[in-house]
C-alpha positions in Angstrom: 70.2 -35.8 34.6 73.0 -36.7 37.0 72.6 -36.6 40.7 75.3 -35.9 43.3 75.2 -36.7 47.0 76.8 -35.1 50.0 76.6 -37.6 52.8 77.7 -38.1 56.4 78.7 -41.5 57.8 79.7 -42.7 61.2 80.8 -45.8 63.1 79.8 -47.3 66.5 82.0 -44.7 68.3 80.4 -41.7 66.6 83.4 -40.7 64.4 82.0 -38.6 61.5 83.0 -38.7 57.8 81.6 -36.3 55.2 81.9 -37.1 51.5 80.5 -36.5 48.0 79.6 -39.0 45.3 77.6 -39.5 42.2 76.4 -42.9 43.2 75.4 -43.1 46.9 74.5 -46.8 46.9 77.8 -47.9 45.4 79.8 -45.6 47.7 78.0 -46.9 50.8 78.7 -50.5 49.7 82.4 -49.5 49.3 82.4 -48.1 52.8 80.6 -51.0 54.4 82.9 -53.6 52.7 86.1 -51.5 53.3 87.0 -51.7 49.6 88.9 -48.4 49.5 91.8 -48.1 52.0 91.9 -44.9 54.0 90.1 -43.1 56.9 86.8 -44.9 56.5 88.1 -48.4 56.4 90.6 -47.7 59.2 87.9 -46.3 61.5 85.2 -48.8 60.4 82.9 -46.0 59.1 79.9 -48.0 57.9 76.6 -46.2 58.8 74.9 -43.6 56.7 73.3 -41.1 59.0 72.7 -38.1 56.6 72.6 -37.2 52.9 71.5 -34.6 50.5 71.1 -34.7 46.7 71.6 -32.2 43.9 72.1 -32.1 40.2 74.8 -29.5 40.5 78.3 -30.9 41.1 79.9 -27.6 42.0 77.2 -27.0 44.6 77.7 -30.5 46.0 81.5 -30.0 46.3 80.9 -26.6 47.9 78.4 -28.1 50.4 80.8 -30.9 51.3 83.5 -28.3 52.1 81.0 -26.2 54.0 80.0 -29.1 56.2 83.6 -30.2 56.7 84.4 -26.7 58.0 81.7 -26.8 60.6 82.2 -27.7 64.2 81.3 -31.2 65.3 78.3 -29.8 67.2 76.9 -28.2 64.1 77.3 -31.4 62.1 75.6 -33.4 64.8 72.7 -30.9 64.8 72.4 -31.3 61.0 72.2 -35.1 61.4 69.7 -35.0 64.2 67.5 -32.5 62.3 66.5 -35.5 60.1 67.8 -38.6 61.9 67.4 -38.0 65.6 68.3 -41.6 66.5 71.3 -41.9 64.2 69.7 -44.9 62.3 71.7 -46.3 59.4 69.6 -44.9 56.6 71.1 -47.4 54.1 69.5 -50.3 55.9 65.9 -49.1 55.8 66.0 -48.0 52.2 66.2 -44.4 51.4 65.0 -41.8 48.9 67.0 -38.7 48.2 65.8 -35.5 49.8 65.8 -32.2 48.0 69.0 -30.3 48.3 68.9 -27.5 50.9 69.6 -23.9 50.3 73.3 -23.7 51.0 73.2 -19.9 51.2 71.1 -20.2 54.4 72.7 -22.7 56.7 70.9 -21.5 59.8 69.6 -24.8 61.2 68.1 -25.3 64.7 70.6 -26.3 67.3 69.5 -29.3 69.4 70.0 -29.7 73.1 72.9 -32.0 73.7 70.9 -34.0 76.2 68.8 -35.4 73.4 71.9 -37.0 71.8 72.0 -40.8 71.8 74.3 -42.3 74.4 78.0 -42.4 73.3 77.6 -39.3 71.1 79.7 -36.3 72.1 79.9 -32.9 70.7 83.7 -32.7 71.0 
């Protein structure tokens, strides 16, 4: 059974990038080594801060679009719901989490004062 990942990456400045892939480890390697020209290589996007996994590619694509349409504050809250310190999840080894229910995207909003220094909601 194939797995598909929706993921969010960032850089030292806190710029966010949301993507979808069928091979998260390969895709993270490509981002970290700037193998594909574009937004992520230009802005040095190299830290995995959030991801989800599913076996349904249409659901993964729909989820990516949903997250991209959110405000930055909502994406930050999603990241901090599982990675409060914005650690690079690819450095500590990671195991895929179950895919959330995309029909119910009501997630708790965190107080902006708990955000790591340098992170803004704008």
